[in-house]
Every structure is written in C-alpha cells, then in structure tokens.
C-alpha positions as CSV (number, residue, x, y, z in Angstrom):
1,X,-17.0,11.5,17.5
2,X,-14.1,13.9,17.5
3,X,-13.7,13.5,21.2
4,X,-13.5,9.7,20.8
5,X,-11.0,10.1,18.0
6,X,-8.8,12.4,20.1
7,X,-9.1,10.0,23.1
8,X,-8.0,7.0,21.1
9,X,-5.2,9.0,19.5
10,X,-4.1,10.2,23.0
11,X,-4.1,6.7,24.5
12,X,-2.2,5.2,21.5
13,X,0.3,8.1,21.6
14,X,1.0,7.6,25.3
15,X,1.5,3.9,24.7
16,X,4.0,4.7,22.0
17,X,5.9,7.0,24.3
18,X,6.2,4.4,27.1
19,X,6.8,1.3,25.0
20,X,9.7,0.2,22.7
21,X,9.9,1.7,19.2
22,X,8.9,-1.6,17.6
23,X,5.9,-1.8,19.9
24,X,5.0,1.8,18.8
25,X,5.2,0.7,15.2
26,X,2.7,-2.1,16.0
27,X,0.3,0.3,17.7
28,X,0.6,2.6,14.6
29,X,-0.4,-0.1,12.2
30,X,-3.3,-1.1,14.5
31,X,-4.4,2.6,14.6
32,X,-5.4,2.6,10.9
33,X,-6.4,-1.1,10.7
34,X,-8.8,-1.0,13.7
35,X,-10.1,2.6,13.6
36,X,-11.6,4.4,10.6
37,X,-9.3,7.0,8.9
38,X,-12.4,9.0,7.9
39,X,-12.9,10.0,11.5
40,X,-10.7,13.1,12.1
41,X,-9.8,15.8,14.5
42,X,-9.7,19.2,12.6
43,X,-6.8,21.5,13.5
44,X,-7.3,24.7,11.5
45,X,-7.9,23.6,7.9
46,X,-6.1,20.3,8.4
47,X,-7.8,17.0,9.4
48,X,-5.8,14.9,11.7
49,X,-6.5,11.2,11.7
50,X,-5.5,8.9,14.5
51,X,-2.6,7.6,12.4
52,X,-1.3,11.1,11.8
53,X,-1.3,11.9,15.5
54,X,0.3,8.6,16.4
55,X,3.1,9.0,13.9
56,X,4.0,12.3,15.6
57,X,4.3,10.4,18.9
58,X,6.5,7.8,17.2
59,X,9.0,10.5,16.1
60,X,8.8,12.1,19.5
61,X,9.8,8.8,21.0
62,X,12.6,8.3,18.5
63,X,14.2,11.7,18.9
64,X,13.6,12.3,22.6
65,X,14.0,8.8,24.1
66,X,16.2,6.8,21.8
67,X,19.5,7.2,19.9
68,X,18.1,5.6,16.8
69,X,18.1,8.8,14.7
70,X,21.9,9.2,15.4
71,X,22.5,5.6,14.3
72,X,20.4,6.0,11.1
73,X,22.4,6.0,7.9
74,X,20.9,7.2,4.6
75,X,20.8,4.8,1.7
76,X,19.9,5.7,-1.9
77,X,16.4,4.5,-1.4
78,X,15.9,7.0,1.4
79,X,17.4,9.8,-0.7
80,X,15.1,9.0,-3.6
81,X,12.0,9.1,-1.4
82,X,13.0,12.6,-0.4
83,X,13.7,13.5,-4.0
84,X,10.3,12.2,-5.0
85,X,8.5,14.3,-2.5
86,X,10.6,17.3,-3.3
87,X,9.7,16.8,-7.0
88,X,6.0,16.7,-6.1
89,X,6.2,20.1,-4.4
90,X,8.2,21.5,-7.3
91,X,5.7,20.3,-9.9
92,X,2.7,21.4,-7.8
93,X,4.2,24.8,-7.1
94,X,4.7,25.3,-10.8
95,X,1.2,24.4,-11.9
96,X,-1.1,25.0,-8.9
97,X,-3.6,27.8,-9.0
98,X,-4.3,27.5,-5.2
99,X,-1.0,27.0,-3.6
100,X,-2.4,26.8,0.0
101,X,-4.7,23.9,-0.9
102,X,-1.9,22.1,-2.8
103,X,0.6,22.4,0.1
104,X,-2.0,21.3,2.6
105,X,-2.7,18.3,0.5
106,X,1.0,17.4,0.2
107,X,1.5,18.0,3.9
108,X,-1.1,15.3,4.5
109,X,0.8,13.0,2.1
110,X,4.0,13.5,4.0
111,X,2.2,12.4,7.2
112,X,0.8,9.3,5.5
113,X,3.7,8.3,3.4
114,X,7.1,9.8,4.1
115,X,6.9,9.9,7.9
116,X,5.8,6.2,8.2
117,X,8.6,5.2,5.7
118,X,11.3,6.9,7.8
119,X,9.9,5.7,11.1
120,X,10.2,2.1,9.9
121,X,13.6,2.7,8.4
122,X,14.9,4.0,11.8
123,X,13.2,1.4,14.0
124,X,13.6,-1.8,12.0
125,X,17.2,-3.0,12.5
126,X,17.2,-6.8,12.9
127,X,15.4,-10.0,12.1
128,X,13.9,-10.3,15.6
129,X,12.0,-7.1,15.2
130,X,10.9,-7.9,11.7
131,X,9.5,-11.3,12.7
132,X,7.7,-9.9,15.8
133,X,6.2,-7.2,13.6
134,X,5.0,-9.7,11.0
135,X,3.4,-11.8,13.8
136,X,1.5,-8.8,15.1
137,X,0.4,-7.7,11.7
138,X,-1.3,-11.1,11.4
139,X,-2.9,-10.7,14.8
140,X,-4.1,-7.2,13.8
141,X,-5.5,-8.4,10.5
142,X,-7.5,-11.5,11.6
143,X,-10.4,-9.8,13.4
144,X,-10.9,-7.3,10.6
145,X,-10.9,-10.2,8.1
146,X,-13.6,-12.0,10.1
147,X,-15.8,-8.9,10.3
148,X,-15.3,-8.3,6.6
149,X,-16.3,-11.9,5.7
150,X,-19.5,-11.5,7.8
151,X,-20.2,-8.2,5.9
152,X,-19.6,-9.8,2.6
153,X,-22.2,-12.5,3.3
154,X,-24.8,-10.4,5.0
155,X,-24.3,-6.9,3.9
156,X,-24.1,-5.8,7.5
157,X,-20.9,-3.9,8.5
158,X,-20.5,-4.5,12.3
159,X,-18.5,-1.3,12.6
160,X,-20.5,0.6,10.0
161,X,-22.1,2.8,12.7
162,X,-18.9,5.0,12.4
163,X,-19.8,6.0,8.9
164,X,-22.4,8.5,9.8
165,X,-19.7,10.5,11.5
166,X,-17.5,10.6,8.4
167,X,-15.6,13.8,8.3
168,X,-16.4,14.4,4.6
169,X,-19.9,12.9,4.4
170,X,-18.9,10.4,1.7
171,X,-16.9,7.2,1.4
172,X,-14.3,8.0,-1.3
173,X,-16.6,10.4,-3.1
174,X,-19.6,8.1,-2.9
175,X,-22.5,9.5,-0.9
176,X,-23.2,7.1,2.0
177,X,-26.8,6.6,1.0
178,X,-26.0,5.9,-2.7
179,X,-23.8,2.9,-2.3
180,X,-24.6,-0.4,-4.1
181,X,-21.6,-2.6,-3.5
182,X,-22.6,-6.0,-4.6
183,X,-20.6,-8.2,-7.0
184,X,-21.2,-11.8,-8.0
185,X,-23.7,-12.2,-5.3
186,X,-21.5,-11.0,-2.5
187,X,-21.5,-7.7,-0.7
188,X,-18.3,-5.7,-1.0
189,X,-16.9,-5.4,2.5
190,X,-15.2,-2.2,3.6
191,X,-15.2,-2.6,7.5
192,X,-13.3,0.4,9.0
193,X,-12.0,1.5,5.6
194,X,-13.7,4.1,3.4
195,X,-13.8,1.8,0.3
196,X,-13.7,-1.9,-0.4
197,X,-10.6,-1.5,-2.4
198,X,-8.8,-0.2,0.7
199,X,-10.1,-3.2,2.7
200,X,-8.9,-5.7,0.1
201,X,-5.5,-4.1,-0.6
202,X,-4.6,-4.0,3.1
203,X,-4.8,-7.8,3.2
204,X,-3.3,-8.4,-0.2
205,X,-0.2,-6.3,0.6
206,X,0.5,-7.3,4.1
207,X,-0.6,-10.9,3.7
208,X,2.1,-11.7,1.1
209,X,4.8,-10.1,3.3
210,X,3.6,-12.0,6.4
211,X,3.9,-15.3,4.5
212,X,7.6,-15.0,5.1
213,X,7.1,-15.9,8.8
214,X,6.3,-19.5,7.8
215,X,10.0,-20.3,7.4
216,X,10.7,-19.4,11.1
217,X,7.4,-20.5,12.7
218,X,7.6,-24.3,12.8
219,X,6.1,-24.5,16.2
220,X,3.1,-22.3,15.3
221,X,3.1,-23.0,11.6
222,X,-0.5,-24.3,11.7
223,X,-1.7,-21.1,13.4
224,X,0.2,-18.9,11.0
225,X,-1.3,-20.8,8.0
226,X,-4.8,-20.3,9.4
227,X,-4.1,-16.6,9.9
228,X,-2.9,-16.3,6.3
229,X,-6.0,-18.2,5.2
230,X,-8.1,-15.6,6.9
231,X,-6.0,-12.9,5.2
232,X,-7.0,-14.4,1.9
233,X,-10.6,-14.3,3.0
234,X,-10.1,-10.6,3.7
235,X,-9.0,-10.0,0.2
236,X,-11.9,-11.9,-1.3
237,X,-14.5,-10.2,0.9
238,X,-13.7,-6.9,-0.8
239,X,-14.7,-8.3,-4.2
240,X,-12.2,-5.8,-5.6
241,X,-10.4,-6.5,-8.8
242,X,-7.4,-4.4,-7.8
243,X,-7.0,-6.3,-4.5
244,X,-7.5,-9.7,-6.2
245,X,-5.0,-8.7,-8.9
246,X,-2.4,-7.8,-6.2
247,X,-3.1,-11.1,-4.3
248,X,-2.9,-13.1,-7.6
249,X,0.4,-11.4,-8.6
250,X,1.9,-12.0,-5.2
251,X,0.8,-15.6,-4.9
252,X,2.1,-16.3,-8.4
253,X,5.4,-14.8,-7.6
254,X,5.8,-16.6,-4.3
255,X,4.7,-19.9,-5.9
256,X,7.5,-19.5,-8.4
257,X,10.1,-19.7,-5.6
258,X,11.0,-23.4,-6.4
259,X,11.5,-22.6,-10.1
260,X,13.3,-19.2,-9.5
261,X,16.4,-20.3,-11.4
262,X,14.2,-20.3,-14.6
263,X,13.4,-16.6,-14.2
264,X,15.2,-15.5,-17.4
265,X,13.3,-17.9,-19.8
266,X,10.1,-17.0,-17.9
267,X,10.6,-13.3,-18.5
268,X,11.5,-13.9,-22.2
269,X,8.3,-16.0,-22.5
270,X,6.2,-13.2,-21.0
271,X,7.7,-10.7,-23.4
272,X,7.0,-13.0,-26.4
273,X,3.4,-13.5,-25.2
274,X,2.8,-9.7,-24.9
275,X,4.5,-9.1,-28.3
276,X,2.3,-11.8,-29.9
277,X,-0.9,-10.1,-28.6
278,X,0.3,-6.8,-30.0
279,X,1.1,-8.4,-33.4
280,X,-1.8,-10.8,-33.8
281,X,-4.6,-9.0,-32.0
282,X,-6.2,-5.7,-32.6
283,X,-5.9,-4.9,-28.9
284,X,-2.9,-4.0,-26.7
285,X,-1.6,-6.6,-24.3
286,X,-2.8,-4.7,-21.3
287,X,-6.3,-4.7,-22.6
288,X,-6.8,-8.5,-22.2
289,X,-7.4,-8.1,-18.4
290,X,-11.1,-7.7,-19.0
291,X,-11.2,-11.4,-19.7
292,X,-10.5,-12.0,-16.0
293,X,-12.3,-9.0,-14.4
294,X,-15.5,-9.0,-12.4
295,X,-16.8,-6.4,-14.8
296,X,-15.6,-6.2,-18.4
297,X,-16.9,-2.7,-18.6
298,X,-14.7,-1.5,-15.7
299,X,-11.7,-3.3,-17.2
300,X,-12.3,-1.7,-20.6
301,X,-12.3,1.7,-18.9
302,X,-8.9,1.0,-17.3
303,X,-7.3,0.0,-20.6
304,X,-8.9,2.9,-22.5
305,X,-7.6,5.3,-19.8
306,X,-4.0,4.2,-20.6
307,X,-4.6,4.7,-24.3
308,X,-6.2,8.2,-23.8
309,X,-3.6,9.4,-21.4
310,X,-0.5,8.2,-23.1
311,X,-1.3,7.8,-26.8
312,X,-4.2,10.0,-27.6
313,X,-3.0,13.4,-26.4
314,X,-4.2,13.2,-22.8
315,X,-1.0,14.6,-21.4
316,X,-0.4,17.0,-24.3
317,X,1.2,20.2,-22.9
318,X,1.4,18.7,-19.4
319,X,4.0,16.0,-19.7
320,X,6.7,17.9,-17.7
321,X,4.8,19.1,-14.5
322,X,1.4,17.5,-14.9
323,X,-2.0,19.2,-14.5
324,X,-2.8,22.0,-12.0
325,X,-4.0,20.6,-8.7
326,X,-7.7,19.8,-8.8
327,X,-8.0,20.3,-12.6
328,X,-10.1,17.8,-14.6
329,X,-8.0,16.9,-17.7
330,X,-11.1,16.0,-19.7
331,X,-10.1,12.3,-20.1
332,X,-13.4,11.1,-18.9
333,X,-15.2,12.6,-22.0
334,X,-12.8,10.8,-24.2
335,X,-13.5,7.5,-22.6
336,X,-17.0,6.6,-23.7
337,X,-18.4,10.0,-22.9
338,X,-17.9,9.5,-19.1
339,X,-18.2,12.9,-17.4
340,X,-16.4,11.8,-14.2
341,X,-12.8,10.9,-14.4
342,X,-11.5,8.1,-12.2
343,X,-7.8,7.6,-12.5
344,X,-7.7,3.9,-11.7
345,X,-4.0,3.6,-12.4
346,X,-1.5,4.7,-9.8
347,X,1.3,5.4,-12.3
348,X,-1.0,7.5,-14.4
349,X,-2.1,9.3,-11.3
350,X,1.4,10.3,-10.5
351,X,1.9,11.4,-14.1
352,X,-1.3,13.4,-14.1
353,X,-0.5,15.2,-10.8
354,X,3.2,15.8,-11.2
355,X,4.2,15.0,-14.8
356,X,7.5,13.3,-15.6
357,X,9.1,15.4,-12.9
358,X,7.2,13.3,-10.4
359,X,6.9,10.0,-12.3
360,X,10.6,9.5,-12.9
361,X,11.6,9.8,-9.2
362,X,8.7,7.5,-8.3
363,X,9.9,4.8,-10.7
364,X,13.4,5.4,-9.3
365,X,12.2,4.7,-5.8
366,X,10.6,1.4,-6.9
367,X,13.8,0.5,-8.8
368,X,15.9,1.2,-5.7
369,X,13.6,-0.9,-3.5
370,X,13.9,-3.8,-6.0
371,X,17.7,-3.5,-5.9
372,X,17.7,-3.7,-2.1
373,X,15.7,-6.9,-2.4
374,X,18.1,-8.4,-4.9
375,X,21.1,-7.5,-2.8
376,X,19.4,-9.0,0.3
377,X,18.6,-12.3,-1.6
378,X,22.2,-12.6,-2.7
379,X,23.6,-12.4,0.8
380,X,21.2,-14.8,2.4
381,X,22.9,-17.7,4.1
382,X,19.9,-19.9,4.7
383,X,16.8,-21.0,2.9
384,X,14.6,-19.4,5.7
385,X,16.2,-16.1,5.0
386,X,15.7,-16.5,1.2
387,X,12.0,-17.3,1.8
388,X,11.7,-14.2,4.0
389,X,13.1,-11.9,1.3
390,X,11.1,-13.7,-1.5
391,X,7.8,-13.2,0.2
392,X,8.5,-9.4,0.6
393,X,9.5,-9.3,-3.1
394,X,6.2,-11.2,-3.9
395,X,4.1,-8.6,-2.0
396,X,5.9,-5.8,-3.8
397,X,5.5,-7.4,-7.2
398,X,1.8,-8.0,-6.6
399,X,1.0,-4.4,-5.7
400,X,3.2,-3.0,-8.5
401,X,1.1,-5.1,-11.0
402,X,-2.2,-4.1,-9.3
403,X,-1.2,-0.4,-9.5
404,X,-2.0,-0.6,-13.2
405,X,-5.6,-1.3,-12.2
406,X,-6.1,0.9,-9.2
407,X,-4.7,3.9,-7.4
408,X,-3.4,3.7,-3.9
409,X,-5.2,5.9,-1.4
410,X,-5.9,5.9,2.3
411,X,-4.3,3.2,4.4
412,X,-3.0,1.2,1.4
413,X,-0.7,4.0,0.4
414,X,0.8,4.0,3.9
415,X,1.2,0.2,3.7
416,X,3.0,0.7,0.4
417,X,5.6,3.0,1.9
418,X,6.0,0.7,4.9
419,X,6.7,-2.1,2.4
420,X,9.3,0.1,0.7
421,X,10.9,0.7,4.1
422,X,11.0,-3.1,4.6
423,X,12.9,-3.3,1.4
424,X,15.3,-0.7,2.5
425,X,15.9,-2.4,5.8
426,X,16.1,-6.0,4.5
427,X,19.9,-6.3,4.0
428,X,20.3,-5.3,7.7
429,X,17.6,-7.7,8.7
430,X,19.3,-10.6,6.9
431,X,22.7,-9.7,8.2
432,X,21.8,-8.8,11.8
433,X,22.8,-11.4,14.4
434,X,20.3,-12.0,17.2
435,X,21.5,-11.6,20.8
436,X,20.4,-13.5,23.9
437,X,16.7,-13.9,24.2
438,X,16.2,-12.8,20.6
439,X,17.3,-16.3,19.5
440,X,13.9,-17.6,20.7
441,X,12.0,-14.9,19.0
442,X,13.8,-15.6,15.7
443,X,12.3,-19.0,15.6
444,X,8.7,-17.7,15.9
C-alpha cells in the first residue's frame, strides 16, 4: 500500500505544480478527505501522509512558479500562529525527556497545521477564489457523506479495506479487531478517517463555512442546499457527540443571524443562566451537558476531567510548561479509577502538553481570528457579504464550543487551521473587487 500512497501523492503533487494555486488547494483538501491519512510512506523515522507530501508541492508551486510569497503581508494572526508554535517547541524542549521524539512529533504538527495555514493565507486573496473553494469543498464532501450514511445503516465501510494496511495497526489507539462503534442503533461511520469523531468533525466544520455560498448561489441554490443537507447527514452518521455539538453550536449561531442586534442581552442572559446553575445546583454549569449526550457516562467523564485538571491539582507543578512529552499525568486514576487517560478537551490538551506557555498564545490566536471576523463584518457593504462572514464565524464558534468536549486530531486539526486562515483572509475577501470573468464566478 505504500506504493499506492506514493503514487497518489505523486499524481496529486504534479497536478498541484501544473494547476493554479487555488486548484492546488482544492486538491490538497481532497487528498485528506478521499484518501486515508493512516496510510503513509515512511521516510526515516517520519511517516509522510499524502497531505504532507502534497503540501510540500503547494509550497514549491508558490515559491517557484508564483509571486504570491512576495505579495504576502504578515498580520497579527500570522505572527501569533508562529509564536504559538515557537511556544510549543520551547515548552517541549524544557520538559521533554526524549527530545528527538518530541521534535519529530512537532515537525509533523507543522506539516499538518502551520503549513496549511500559511498556504491558505498566501493563496486566498479574493472573493472569487473563496467561493470557488467553498463550492469544491461541497463537491468533495458529498460522496464521503453518502458512503458514511451507508456505513451508519449497515455497518459496512465501503472503503474499509484500507484499514488492514494501517501504518500503526490501530485506529486512534483502538485495535482494529476490538472496535464496537454502535450508538442509538446506528453504526458510527468513519469512512476514510481513523475515527468517527474525525469523520463527523470534518463535515461539521466545513459544512457551516460552506453555508456562506447560499448568498451568492441563487441559480444553484437548490443544489447547494441539497449538498449541505448531505453534509448534515455526514455529521449524524458519525454518531459523535463532539461533532454534533460543533454542528449544533454552528447552526445555532447561524440561525441567530436575523436577531444579531440582540447579541448583548443574549450574552448577558447566558451568563445569568450559567451563574444560576453555579448558585442553585451542586454542579458546575459545564457539567449539565450530560443531559444532552449520547452517553451520560462519557459526558460525566468530560466534566470530571475539567475539575481534576484545573481545580483538584491535576496541573500542580506543571502549570508553566506542561507535562513531559508522553507522560501520563495520572488524571485517569482520579476520574473514577480509570487507568487510561483520554484528554477529550482540546484546551486542556494544549495546557497538558505545553502549559500556560502554550495555552496563552493558542487563546491569543483564537482571539485574533475572531477580531478579523469582526473587522470583516463591519466593512461589509452587502447582505451577501455579511452572510458569508457570519457563516464562517458560525463554523468557528461551533468548533470552539465542541473543543470543550473533544480534542482535535488528524484531518480536523488541519481543517481548523484552514478555517483560521479563512478568518485571516476575510477582510481581503470582502474588500477585493472581482475582475472580468470573475464577476460570473462571484454569483455562484
């Protein structure tokens, strides 16, 4: 299977080199949506997936065949992304007992997070490109959604034959033969992804962003709505609470568009409700999520994890730089005697790995992305532009909420950094004036 992986990566890379940068970006997204990231080509001690090889081709195209890097201008969001990754290396170098393993791990993170972010930031310069990209993301997502729905109903993964060639012999730590992914009578679809959570989050994150195309696609609005409906099916077929929470948060935010002028009293009301739970109930406000989860036991574990990590000494002695790479902090034993720790909270995951040195820059990155969206919304001249920005904001809001319930890993972490890049580029997208033939594409 390594030969096939290398062949697909080679073909995709050649297409990237011969096509336009935005087409290369579409091929890159298709490379991890249509081909498993658990199939790799080992180079020394590093496993290269198709997306890691294709991203190298994208940068080769950018620097050798275009002037986009020269036209690129750093904004604060870009600088904070760099600071965040620098902070990771500083924290890890301070605590790691096996530096080579740590740096190898972080090098993979650069390939999967930082490089896609900066590729999108360099390539995405106007509304025409953004709308074309959204259209193609929907085209990419639809067949995977259909395969996932079939798997959810029958338990048969039509692309599951790839799993026996898994580079690590497990799917996200679960032995292939020991899986039992059934919830509420449905099988949990994972299709080409190594876990149902990845499958669901891919649709939940990109689907909300792609809803923005509805304001420009009057001619094909029925098709776009049908595609977005299939995206929702993709979320459901994962039967993942994290994905459903992301989708619910995004849909709620987007549905609030008509009443957005009431955002201040809404925020105040939410604060009052949370404070009331703290005062009246014997539980924290974040612990009430088990009322809406597939499994109350899993939800209980998530809320207990927050309590142990933040309020019961879980980070004692490790607040600044986090725990050494690969170290078990022992939180699992404090949560109902569980021996295996599963950090199902992305914020806690950053804190655990890199301490406040990593968490503060990470939160700053999120804050800078939100500011870019606010600035974009303020300069919008049309309702269509405002809807475009609002849907991206809804997608970001949904995943920020869901990250309290799940950690991002695999393709979803790449999608997250692509979304951050969308936020960084949005003021230019809104301000850019289409030229010539792009007027037609703008109306897609």
